[in-house]
N, CA, C and O atoms as a MOPAC input file, in Angstrom:
PM7 MOZYME 1SCF
protein

 N   -219.46900 1  -112.99700 1   163.76800 1
 C   -219.16800 1  -111.78200 1   164.48500 1
 C   -217.75900 1  -111.81000 1   165.07100 1
 O   -217.05000 1  -110.80400 1   165.06000 1
 N   -217.36600 1  -112.96300 1   165.57600 1
 C   -216.03100 1  -113.08300 1   166.14000 1
 C   -214.95600 1  -112.83100 1   165.09300 1
 O   -213.93300 1  -112.20600 1   165.37400 1
 N   -215.19300 1  -113.31200 1   163.91000 1
 C   -214.22400 1  -113.15300 1   162.83500 1
 C   -214.02400 1  -111.67600 1   162.49600 1
 O   -212.88700 1  -111.25300 1   162.28600 1
 N   -215.08300 1  -110.88900 1   162.43500 1
 C   -214.96300 1  -109.47200 1   162.13000 1
 C   -214.21300 1  -108.72900 1   163.23400 1
 O   -213.43200 1  -107.81700 1   162.96300 1
 N   -214.46000 1  -109.13000 1   164.47800 1
 C   -213.76000 1  -108.49200 1   165.58300 1
 C   -212.25900 1  -108.74800 1   165.49400 1
 O   -211.46200 1  -107.82900 1   165.68500 1
 N   -211.87100 1  -109.97700 1   165.20800 1
 C   -210.44800 1  -110.30800 1   165.10200 1
 C   -209.81000 1  -109.58100 1   163.93300 1
 O   -208.68300 1  -109.10000 1   164.04600 1
 N   -210.51000 1  -109.49500 1   162.81700 1
 C   -209.95800 1  -108.80100 1   161.65500 1
 C   -209.80700 1  -107.31100 1   161.94800 1
 O   -208.80600 1  -106.70700 1   161.56200 1
 N   -210.77900 1  -106.71800 1   162.62000 1
 C   -210.70600 1  -105.30000 1   162.96100 1
 C   -209.55000 1  -105.00500 1   163.90100 1
 O   -208.87500 1  -103.98500 1   163.76400 1
 N   -209.32400 1  -105.89200 1   164.85000 1
 C   -208.20900 1  -105.70400 1   165.78600 1
 C   -206.88000 1  -105.79300 1   165.06400 1
 O   -205.96400 1  -105.02500 1   165.35800 1
 N   -206.76200 1  -106.71900 1   164.12000 1
 C   -205.52500 1  -106.86100 1   163.35400 1
 C   -205.25900 1  -105.62400 1   162.51500 1
 O   -204.12500 1  -105.15200 1   162.44200 1
 N   -206.29900 1  -105.09600 1   161.88400 1
 C   -206.11600 1  -103.88500 1   161.08400 1
 C   -205.74700 1  -102.70300 1   161.96100 1
 O   -204.92900 1  -101.86900 1   161.57300 1
 N   -206.35000 1  -102.62800 1   163.15300 1
 C   -206.04700 1  -101.53500 1   164.06600 1
 C   -204.60000 1  -101.62400 1   164.53500 1
 O   -203.92100 1  -100.59900 1   164.59800 1
 N   -204.10100 1  -102.82800 1   164.86900 1
 C   -202.70900 1  -102.97900 1   165.28100 1
 C   -201.75900 1  -102.60400 1   164.16000 1
 O   -200.73400 1  -101.96700 1   164.40100 1
 N   -202.09200 1  -102.99300 1   162.93800 1
 C   -201.23600 1  -102.65500 1   161.80400 1
 C   -201.20900 1  -101.15300 1   161.59500 1
 O   -200.15000 1  -100.58500 1   161.32600 1
 N   -202.34700 1  -100.50800 1   161.71200 1
 C   -202.41500 1   -99.07200 1   161.50400 1
 C   -201.65400 1   -98.33900 1   162.60400 1
 O   -200.98400 1   -97.34300 1   162.33100 1
 N   -201.74900 1   -98.81900 1   163.84400 1
 C   -201.04800 1   -98.16200 1   164.93500 1
 C   -199.54800 1   -98.37800 1   164.87400 1
 O   -198.78400 1   -97.49500 1   165.26400 1
 N   -199.11000 1   -99.53000 1   164.39500 1
 C   -197.67900 1   -99.82000 1   164.41300 1
 C   -197.01900 1   -99.59400 1   163.06700 1
 O   -195.82700 1   -99.86500 1   162.92000 1
 N   -197.76000 1   -99.10300 1   162.07800 1
 C   -197.09000 1   -98.73600 1   160.83200 1
 C   -196.30600 1   -97.45500 1   161.08600 1
 O   -196.67500 1   -96.65300 1   161.94400 1
 N   -195.24600 1   -97.27200 1   160.35100 1
 C   -194.33800 1   -96.17700 1   160.65800 1
 C   -194.40000 1   -95.11100 1   159.58600 1
 O   -194.80100 1   -95.36800 1   158.45100 1
 N   -194.01100 1   -93.95200 1   159.95300 1
 C   -193.90200 1   -92.84600 1   159.02300 1
 C   -192.49800 1   -92.91400 1   158.42200 1
 O   -191.50400 1   -92.76700 1   159.13300 1
 N   -192.42400 1   -93.13300 1   157.13000 1
 C   -191.13800 1   -93.40300 1   156.47600 1
 C   -190.15000 1   -92.24900 1   156.62500 1
 O   -189.00300 1   -92.51100 1   156.98800 1
 N   -190.50700 1   -91.00400 1   156.37300 1
 C   -189.50700 1   -89.93300 1   156.54200 1
 C   -189.00500 1   -89.80000 1   157.98000 1
 O   -187.83000 1   -89.51200 1   158.20900 1
 N   -189.89400 1   -90.00900 1   158.94100 1
 C   -189.46800 1   -89.93000 1   160.33900 1
 C   -188.48800 1   -91.04900 1   160.67400 1
 O   -187.47100 1   -90.81300 1   161.32600 1
 N   -188.79100 1   -92.25700 1   160.23100 1
 C   -187.89500 1   -93.38100 1   160.49500 1
 C   -186.55100 1   -93.18800 1   159.80700 1
 O   -185.50900 1   -93.51400 1   160.37700 1
 N   -186.56700 1   -92.66300 1   158.58800 1
 C   -185.30800 1   -92.41400 1   157.87100 1
 C   -184.47800 1   -91.35000 1   158.58500 1
 O   -183.25500 1   -91.46500 1   158.66500 1
 N   -185.13000 1   -90.33100 1   159.09600 1
 C   -184.39600 1   -89.29000 1   159.81300 1
 C   -183.79900 1   -89.82100 1   161.10500 1
 O   -182.66700 1   -89.48900 1   161.45500 1
 N   -184.56300 1   -90.64700 1   161.81600 1
 C   -184.05100 1   -91.22300 1   163.05800 1
 C   -182.88900 1   -92.16700 1   162.77900 1
 O   -181.91800 1   -92.20000 1   163.53600 1
 N   -182.98300 1   -92.93300 1   161.70000 1
 C   -181.90900 1   -93.86700 1   161.36000 1
 C   -180.67500 1   -93.13800 1   160.83800 1
 O   -179.56200 1   -93.64800 1   160.96700 1
 N   -180.84800 1   -91.96900 1   160.25700 1
 C   -179.71000 1   -91.23200 1   159.70500 1
 C   -178.90700 1   -90.50900 1   160.78800 1
 O   -177.74500 1   -90.17200 1   160.55900 1
 N   -179.48600 1   -90.26700 1   161.93900 1
 C   -178.76700 1   -89.54300 1   162.99000 1
 C   -177.47900 1   -90.23800 1   163.43000 1
 O   -176.45300 1   -89.56600 1   163.53400 1
 N   -177.47600 1   -91.55500 1   163.69800 1
 C   -176.20000 1   -92.18600 1   164.06100 1
 C   -175.17300 1   -92.15600 1   162.92300 1
 O   -173.97300 1   -92.05900 1   163.17800 1
 N   -175.63400 1   -92.23800 1   161.68200 1
 C   -174.70300 1   -92.19900 1   160.55500 1
 C   -174.03300 1   -90.82800 1   160.45100 1
 O   -172.84500 1   -90.73500 1   160.14500 1
 N   -174.78800 1   -89.78200 1   160.70300 1
 C   -174.20400 1   -88.42800 1   160.68500 1
 C   -173.20500 1   -88.27800 1   161.82900 1
 O   -172.14600 1   -87.67600 1   161.65700 1
 N   -173.54000 1   -88.82000 1   162.98200 1
 C   -172.60700 1   -88.77900 1   164.10900 1
 C   -171.32500 1   -89.55200 1   163.83300 1
 O   -170.23300 1   -89.12300 1   164.20600 1
 N   -171.47300 1   -90.70000 1   163.17200 1
 C   -170.28100 1   -91.47200 1   162.80700 1
 C   -169.41500 1   -90.71300 1   161.81100 1
 O   -168.19000 1   -90.70800 1   161.92600 1
 N   -170.04000 1   -90.08100 1   160.84700 1
 C   -169.28600 1   -89.34400 1   159.83100 1
 C   -168.52300 1   -88.17500 1   160.44300 1
 O   -167.46500 1   -87.78900 1   159.94500 1
 N   -169.05200 1   -87.62200 1   161.50500 1
 C   -168.38200 1   -86.48700 1   162.13900 1
 C   -167.21100 1   -86.91500 1   163.02100 1
 O   -166.29200 1   -86.12700 1   163.24400 1
 N   -167.22900 1   -88.15500 1   163.52700 1
 C   -166.22100 1   -88.54000 1   164.51000 1
 C   -165.26200 1   -89.64200 1   164.07900 1
 O   -164.29500 1   -89.91800 1   164.78900 1
 N   -165.50100 1   -90.27600 1   162.93900 1
 C   -164.62600 1   -91.36000 1   162.49800 1
 C   -163.86200 1   -90.96400 1   161.24900 1
 O   -164.35000 1   -90.16000 1   160.45500 1
 N   -162.67100 1   -91.51600 1   161.06100 1
 C   -161.97400 1   -91.29600 1   159.79800 1
 C   -162.75100 1   -91.92500 1   158.63900 1
 O   -163.51900 1   -92.86700 1   158.83600 1
 N   -162.55000 1   -91.41100 1   157.46200 1
 C   -163.35500 1   -91.83900 1   156.31500 1
 C   -163.16900 1   -93.31500 1   155.97200 1
 O   -164.10800 1   -93.94200 1   155.48000 1
 N   -161.99700 1   -93.88900 1   156.21400 1
 C   -161.78500 1   -95.29200 1   155.85000 1
 C   -162.47600 1   -96.25500 1   156.82200 1
 O   -162.53900 1   -97.45300 1   156.54700 1
 N   -162.98700 1   -95.76300 1   157.93700 1
 C   -163.69600 1   -96.62100 1   158.89500 1
 C   -165.21300 1   -96.45500 1   158.83800 1
 O   -165.93200 1   -97.08700 1   159.61300 1
 N   -165.70500 1   -95.61800 1   157.93500 1
 C   -167.13800 1   -95.34900 1   157.90000 1
 C   -167.96500 1   -96.54800 1   157.44500 1
 O   -169.00300 1   -96.83200 1   158.04200 1
 N   -167.53800 1   -97.25200 1   156.41300 1
 C   -168.34000 1   -98.36700 1   155.90900 1
 C   -168.54800 1   -99.47300 1   156.94200 1
 O   -169.68700 1   -99.90100 1   157.12800 1
 N   -167.51000 1   -99.95700 1   157.62000 1
 C   -167.79000 1  -100.97400 1   158.63900 1
 C   -168.62100 1  -100.44000 1   159.80500 1
 O   -169.41900 1  -101.18000 1   160.38000 1
 N   -168.44700 1   -99.18300 1   160.15600 1
 C   -169.23900 1   -98.60700 1   161.24900 1
 C   -170.69700 1   -98.46300 1   160.83500 1
 O   -171.59500 1   -98.73700 1   161.63100 1
 N   -170.94100 1   -98.04000 1   159.61100 1
 C   -172.31800 1   -97.92100 1   159.12400 1
 C   -172.96300 1   -99.29600 1   159.04500 1
 O   -174.15200 1   -99.43200 1   159.33400 1
 N   -172.21100 1  -100.31200 1   158.66300 1
 C   -172.75000 1  -101.67400 1   158.62200 1
 C   -173.16900 1  -102.12200 1   160.02600 1
 O   -174.24200 1  -102.70000 1   160.19900 1
 N   -172.33900 1  -101.86100 1   161.00500 1
 C   -172.67200 1  -102.25900 1   162.38100 1
 C   -173.88600 1  -101.51200 1   162.90200 1
 O   -174.75100 1  -102.10800 1   163.54400 1
 N   -173.96300 1  -100.22200 1   162.63600 1
 C   -175.10800 1   -99.42800 1   163.08700 1
 C   -176.38100 1   -99.86300 1   162.36800 1
 O   -177.45000 1   -99.91300 1   162.97700 1
 N   -176.27400 1  -100.17800 1   161.07800 1
 C   -177.45300 1  -100.61000 1   160.32100 1
 C   -177.98200 1  -101.94100 1   160.85000 1
 O   -179.19400 1  -102.11500 1   160.97700 1
 N   -177.09500 1  -102.87500 1   161.15800 1
 C   -177.53300 1  -104.15200 1   161.72100 1
 C   -178.14400 1  -103.97300 1   163.11500 1
 O   -179.12600 1  -104.63400 1   163.45200 1
 N   -177.57200 1  -103.09300 1   163.91000 1
 C   -178.13600 1  -102.83100 1   165.24100 1
 C   -179.51400 1  -102.17600 1   165.13100 1
 O   -180.43000 1  -102.52200 1   165.87800 1
 N   -179.65700 1  -101.24400 1   164.21100 1
 C   -180.95100 1  -100.59700 1   163.99200 1
 C   -181.98200 1  -101.60000 1   163.51000 1
 O   -183.13900 1  -101.55000 1   163.92700 1
 N   -181.57400 1  -102.50900 1   162.63700 1
 C   -182.48800 1  -103.53900 1   162.14600 1
 C   -182.92900 1  -104.45500 1   163.28300 1
 O   -184.09100 1  -104.85500 1   163.34400 1
 N   -182.01900 1  -104.78300 1   164.16800 1
 C   -182.37400 1  -105.61600 1   165.31200 1
 C   -183.36600 1  -104.93800 1   166.24500 1
 O   -184.30500 1  -105.57100 1   166.73000 1
 N   -183.15900 1  -103.65600 1   166.49600 1
 C   -184.08700 1  -102.90800 1   167.34500 1
 C   -185.44900 1  -102.79900 1   166.66700 1
 O   -186.48300 1  -102.95300 1   167.31800 1
 N   -185.45300 1  -102.53400 1   165.36500 1
 C   -186.72000 1  -102.42600 1   164.63600 1
 C   -187.45400 1  -103.75800 1   164.61300 1
 O   -188.67600 1  -103.78800 1   164.75900 1
 N   -186.73900 1  -104.85000 1   164.43300 1
 C   -187.37300 1  -106.16900 1   164.43600 1
 C   -187.92300 1  -106.50900 1   165.81900 1
 O   -189.00200 1  -107.09300 1   165.92600 1
 N   -187.20800 1  -106.15800 1   166.86200 1
 C   -187.71000 1  -106.38900 1   168.21500 1
 C   -188.97300 1  -105.57800 1   168.47000 1
 O   -189.91300 1  -106.06400 1   169.09800 1
 N   -188.99300 1  -104.35300 1   167.98700 1
 C   -190.19000 1  -103.52300 1   168.11300 1
 C   -191.35600 1  -104.13300 1   167.33300 1
 O   -192.49500 1  -104.12700 1   167.80000 1
 N   -191.06500 1  -104.65500 1   166.15100 1
 C   -192.10200 1  -105.30600 1   165.35800 1
 C   -192.66800 1  -106.53800 1   166.04600 1
 O   -193.87100 1  -106.79600 1   165.98500 1
 N   -191.79900 1  -107.29500 1   166.70000 1
 C   -192.27100 1  -108.46400 1   167.44100 1
 C   -193.10500 1  -108.07000 1   168.65600 1
 O   -194.14500 1  -108.67100 1   168.92400 1
 N   -192.64900 1  -107.06700 1   169.38200 1
 C   -193.36400 1  -106.65300 1   170.59200 1
 C   -194.72900 1  -106.05600 1   170.28300 1
 O   -195.67800 1  -106.24900 1   171.04300 1
 N   -194.83400 1  -105.33500 1   169.17700 1
 C   -196.11400 1  -104.71800 1   168.82400 1
 C   -196.96100 1  -105.61800 1   167.94000 1
 O   -198.07500 1  -105.24700 1   167.56900 1
 N   -196.44800 1  -106.79900 1   167.59400 1
 C   -197.16000 1  -107.77200 1   166.75600 1
 C   -197.63800 1  -107.15300 1   165.45000 1
 O   -198.80000 1  -107.29200 1   165.06700 1
 N   -196.72200 1  -106.46900 1   164.77500 1
 C   -197.03800 1  -105.83400 1   163.50600 1
 C   -197.24700 1  -106.89100 1   162.43700 1
 O   -196.48900 1  -107.85600 1   162.34600 1
 N   -198.27100 1  -106.70100 1   161.63900 1
 C   -198.53400 1  -107.63500 1   160.53800 1
 C   -197.41900 1  -107.53800 1   159.50700 1
 O   -196.99800 1  -106.44100 1   159.14200 1
 N   -196.94600 1  -108.67700 1   159.04400 1
 C   -195.84000 1  -108.68300 1   158.09500 1
 C   -196.29100 1  -108.47800 1   156.65600 1
 O   -195.48100 1  -108.11900 1   155.80200 1
 N   -197.55500 1  -108.69700 1   156.37800 1
 C   -198.04100 1  -108.59100 1   155.00000 1
 C   -199.03400 1  -107.45000 1   154.84900 1
 O   -200.02400 1  -107.58400 1   154.13000 1
 N   -198.78500 1  -106.33900 1   155.51000 1
 C   -199.67900 1  -105.18700 1   155.44100 1
 C   -199.48300 1  -104.45300 1   154.11500 1
 O   -198.45300 1  -104.59300 1   153.45500 1
 N   -200.48200 1  -103.68000 1   153.74700 1
 C   -200.41000 1  -102.93000 1   152.49400 1
 C   -199.55000 1  -101.68000 1   152.62700 1
 O   -199.07800 1  -101.15200 1   151.62100 1
 N   -199.34000 1  -101.20400 1   153.83300 1
 C   -198.53000 1  -100.01500 1   154.04700 1
 C   -197.11500 1  -100.41100 1   154.44700 1
 O   -196.82700 1  -101.58800 1   154.66400 1
 N   -196.24800 1   -99.43100 1   154.54000 1
 C   -194.87900 1   -99.67400 1   154.99000 1
 C   -194.91000 1   -99.86800 1   156.49300 1
 O   -195.43600 1   -99.02800 1   157.22400 1
 N   -194.34700 1  -100.97400 1   156.95500 1
 C   -194.34800 1  -101.27600 1   158.38100 1
 C   -192.92300 1  -101.28800 1   158.91000 1
 O   -191.96200 1  -101.04100 1   158.18000 1
 N   -192.81800 1  -101.57600 1   160.17100 1
 C   -191.50200 1  -101.64700 1   160.81100 1
 C   -190.67000 1  -102.78200 1   160.22800 1
 O   -189.44100 1  -102.71800 1   160.23700 1
 N   -191.33100 1  -103.82400 1   159.72000 1
 C   -190.61200 1  -104.93900 1   159.10600 1
 C   -189.91900 1  -104.48800 1   157.82300 1
 O   -188.80400 1  -104.92300 1   157.53800 1
 N   -190.56100 1  -103.63200 1   157.05800 1
 C   -189.94300 1  -103.10000 1   155.84300 1
 C   -188.73200 1  -102.23500 1   156.19200 1
 O   -187.70100 1  -102.28400 1   155.52100 1
 N   -188.87900 1  -101.45200 1   157.24400 1
 C   -187.77600 1  -100.62100 1   157.70500 1
 C   -186.59800 1  -101.47900 1   158.16400 1
 O   -185.44800 1  -101.17500 1   157.84700 1
 N   -186.88000 1  -102.54700 1   158.90900 1
 C   -185.81500 1  -103.45000 1   159.35900 1
 C   -185.14300 1  -104.12000 1   158.17200 1
 O   -183.92100 1  -104.27300 1   158.16200 1
 N   -185.91300 1  -104.51900 1   157.17800 1
 C   -185.32600 1  -105.11900 1   155.98200 1
 C   -184.44200 1  -104.15800 1   155.22700 1
 O   -183.39500 1  -104.55300 1   154.71500 1
 N   -184.84500 1  -102.89400 1   155.14800 1
 C   -184.00900 1  -101.88500 1   154.50300 1
 C   -182.70700 1  -101.66600 1   155.25800 1
 O   -181.65400 1  -101.48500 1   154.64600 1
 N   -182.77500 1  -101.68000 1   156.58100 1
 C   -181.55300 1  -101.52900 1   157.38300 1
 C   -180.61300 1  -102.71300 1   157.17400 1
 O   -179.39700 1  -102.53400 1   157.09700 1
 N   -181.16800 1  -103.91600 1   157.08100 1
 C   -180.32900 1  -105.09100 1   156.81600 1
 C   -179.68000 1  -104.97400 1   155.44200 1
 O   -178.50200 1  -105.29600 1   155.28300 1
 N   -180.43100 1  -104.52100 1   154.46000 1
 C   -179.87400 1  -104.35100 1   153.11300 1
 C   -178.72500 1  -103.34600 1   153.11200 1
 O   -177.69900 1  -103.57400 1   152.47000 1
 N   -178.89400 1  -102.24800 1   153.82000 1
 C   -177.81800 1  -101.25400 1   153.92400 1
 C   -176.61400 1  -101.84800 1   154.64600 1
 O   -175.47500 1  -101.61600 1   154.24200 1
 N   -176.85400 1  -102.61100 1   155.70900 1
 C   -175.75600 1  -103.22900 1   156.45000 1
 C   -174.98900 1  -104.23400 1   155.61900 1
 O   -173.76100 1  -104.29000 1   155.68400 1
 N   -175.70500 1  -105.03200 1   154.83700 1
 C   -175.03200 1  -106.01400 1   153.97700 1
 C   -174.21200 1  -105.31000 1   152.90500 1
 O   -173.07900 1  -105.70400 1   152.62700 1
 N   -174.78000 1  -104.27000 1   152.30100 1
 C   -174.04700 1  -103.54300 1   151.25700 1
 C   -172.80600 1  -102.85600 1   151.82800 1
 O   -171.73400 1  -102.91900 1   151.22700 1
 N   -172.94000 1  -102.20700 1   152.97000 1
 C   -171.78500 1  -101.54400 1   153.58000 1
 C   -170.73500 1  -102.56000 1   154.01600 1
 O   -169.53800 1  -102.30300 1   153.89600 1
 N   -171.16900 1  -103.69800 1   154.51600 1
 C   -170.22100 1  -104.73700 1   154.90800 1
 C   -169.52300 1  -105.36100 1   153.71500 1
 O   -168.35600 1  -105.74200 1   153.80800 1
 N   -170.22400 1  -105.47100 1   152.59300 1
 C   -169.61900 1  -106.05800 1   151.39900 1
 C   -168.55600 1  -105.15000 1   150.79800 1
 O   -167.57300 1  -105.63200 1   150.23500 1
 N   -168.74400 1  -103.84700 1   150.91200 1
 C   -167.78400 1  -102.91900 1   150.33000 1
 C   -166.62400 1  -102.58000 1   151.26200 1
 O   -165.64200 1  -101.98000 1   150.82400 1
 N   -166.71700 1  -102.94900 1   152.52700 1
 C   -165.61200 1  -102.65800 1   153.44000 1
 C   -164.58100 1  -103.78200 1   153.39700 1
 O   -164.90500 1  -104.93500 1   153.11100 1
 N   -163.36400 1  -103.42800 1   153.67900 1
 C   -162.25300 1  -104.38400 1   153.67100 1
 C   -162.07100 1  -104.97800 1   155.07300 1
 O   -162.41200 1  -104.33400 1   156.06500 1
 N   -161.54000 1  -106.19000 1   155.16100 1
 C   -161.31700 1  -106.80100 1   156.48000 1
 C   -160.38100 1  -105.98600 1   157.37700 1
 O   -160.56500 1  -105.95300 1   158.59300 1
 N   -159.39200 1  -105.33800 1   156.79300 1
 C   -158.47600 1  -104.53600 1   157.60200 1
 C   -159.19600 1  -103.33900 1   158.21500 1
 O   -158.85400 1  -102.90200 1   159.31300 1
 N   -160.19300 1  -102.80900 1   157.50600 1
 C   -160.97700 1  -101.69400 1   158.04800 1
 C   -161.79900 1  -102.13800 1   159.25200 1
 O   -161.93200 1  -101.40100 1   160.22900 1
 N   -162.34200 1  -103.33200 1   159.17600 1
 C   -163.12900 1  -103.86000 1   160.29400 1
 C   -162.22700 1  -104.08400 1   161.50300 1
 O   -162.60200 1  -103.75600 1   162.62900 1
 N   -161.04400 1  -104.63900 1   161.27700 1
 C   -160.13400 1  -104.86900 1   162.39300 1
 C   -159.63200 1  -103.55900 1   162.98000 1
 O   -159.40400 1  -103.47600 1   164.18700 1
 N   -159.45600 1  -102.53400 1   162.15300 1
 C   -159.06600 1  -101.22600 1   162.67600 1
 C   -160.20600 1  -100.60800 1   163.48500 1
 O   -159.97100 1   -99.96900 1   164.51100 1
 N   -161.43200 1  -100.80100 1   163.02300 1
 C   -162.57800 1  -100.26500 1   163.75800 1
 C   -162.70100 1  -100.91900 1   165.12700 1
 O   -163.03000 1  -100.25500 1   166.11000 1
 N   -162.43700 1  -102.22000 1   165.19000 1
 C   -162.53300 1  -102.94100 1   166.45600 1
 C   -161.29700 1  -102.78900 1   167.32900 1
 O   -161.28800 1  -103.23300 1   168.47700 1
 N   -160.25100 1  -102.16300 1   166.79200 1
 C   -159.05200 1  -101.93700 1   167.57300 1
 C   -158.07500 1  -103.08400 1   167.57100 1
 O   -157.14300 1  -103.09600 1   168.37500 1
 N   -158.25700 1  -104.05300 1   166.68900 1
 C   -157.35900 1  -105.20300 1   166.62500 1
 C   -156.08900 1  -104.84300 1   165.86700 1
 O   -154.98800 1  -105.19600 1   166.28800 1
 N   -156.24200 1  -104.14700 1   164.75900 1
 C   -155.08700 1  -103.71900 1   163.95600 1
 C   -154.95400 1  -102.21500 1   164.06200 1
 O   -155.94600 1  -101.50000 1   164.21000 1
 N   -153.71600 1  -101.73800 1   163.98500 1
 C   -153.49600 1  -100.30200 1   164.11400 1
 C   -153.21900 1   -99.61600 1   162.79700 1
 O   -153.55100 1   -98.44000 1   162.64500 1
 N   -152.62700 1  -100.30000 1   161.84400 1
 C   -152.30300 1   -99.67300 1   160.56200 1
 C   -152.45200 1  -100.69200 1   159.45000 1
 O   -152.35700 1  -101.90000 1   159.67000 1
 N   -152.68900 1  -100.18100 1   158.24800 1
 C   -152.80800 1  -101.06100 1   157.08000 1
 C   -151.43200 1  -101.56900 1   156.70100 1
 O   -150.45400 1  -100.83200 1   156.82500 1
 N   -151.32500 1  -102.83400 1   156.23300 1
 C   -150.00400 1  -103.37800 1   155.86500 1
 C   -149.44500 1  -102.73800 1   154.63300 1
 O   -148.34700 1  -103.08800 1   154.19900 1

């Protein structure tokens, strides 16, 4: 009986903390739209990489706090965090070092 209770609680936590994919995508896209409206085009990739990594960190912290199962059959917050990391790595790989330094205010112009 104890085993069934523990399994039921785990399934209930997974069901409660699983996320709605379109809603999460819309929430994650809002900062990217804001960046596109306020930054020059050559600084977008490093900024999107930073925002994607920050979003992944927040999503992972939420996953830890809610104790979301990592091997659930549905899309969970862990999958969302992994997707954000993938976007951050891709955006960081395509950005140039001078763009990152310009975004951080270290360099003012390209050589």
